[in-house]
C-alpha positions in Angstrom: 9.0 42.5 17.8 8.6 38.7 17.7 5.3 39.0 19.5 4.0 41.3 16.8 5.1 38.9 14.1 3.3 36.1 15.9 0.1 38.0 16.1 0.2 38.8 12.4 0.8 35.2 11.5 -2.1 34.0 13.8 -4.3 36.7 12.3 -3.5 35.5 8.8 -4.3 32.0 9.7 -7.6 33.1 11.2 -8.6 34.8 7.9 -7.8 31.8 5.8 -9.4 29.3 8.1 -12.5 28.8 5.8 -10.5 28.3 2.7 -9.1 25.0 1.5 -5.3 24.5 2.0 -3.1 25.4 -0.9 0.4 24.5 -1.8 2.9 27.3 -2.1 5.9 25.2 -2.8 4.8 24.0 -6.3 3.8 27.5 -7.3 7.2 29.0 -6.4 9.1 26.4 -8.3 6.9 26.8 -11.3 8.0 30.4 -11.7 11.7 29.6 -11.4 11.4 26.7 -13.9 9.7 29.0 -16.4 12.4 31.6 -15.9 15.2 29.1 -16.4 13.5 27.7 -19.6 13.1 31.3 -20.9 16.7 32.1 -20.2 17.9 28.9 -21.9 15.7 29.6 -25.0 17.1 33.1 -25.1 20.7 31.9 -25.0 20.1 29.3 -27.7 18.3 31.7 -30.0 21.0 34.4 -29.6 23.7 31.8 -30.2 22.0 30.7 -33.4 21.6 34.3 -34.5 25.3 35.2 -33.9 26.8 31.9 -35.2 26.6 32.8 -39.0 28.6 36.0 -38.3 31.3 34.2 -36.3 31.7 31.3 -38.7 33.5 33.2 -41.5 36.1 34.6 -39.1 37.2 31.1 -37.9 40.3 30.0 -39.8 40.1 26.4 -41.0 
């Protein structure tokens, strides 16, 4: 099993030998940062939308 994985990896390296090296780490973090920002915006917008309905029920 490990030998098959090694052959696949070496084959993938051989097919990308002519291409310039690319960074996968920055791309993977970019997607997670976008997802975190989108989730934060969704939470803030939903809190602002619900706030006027909760405010009258809070006793002062």
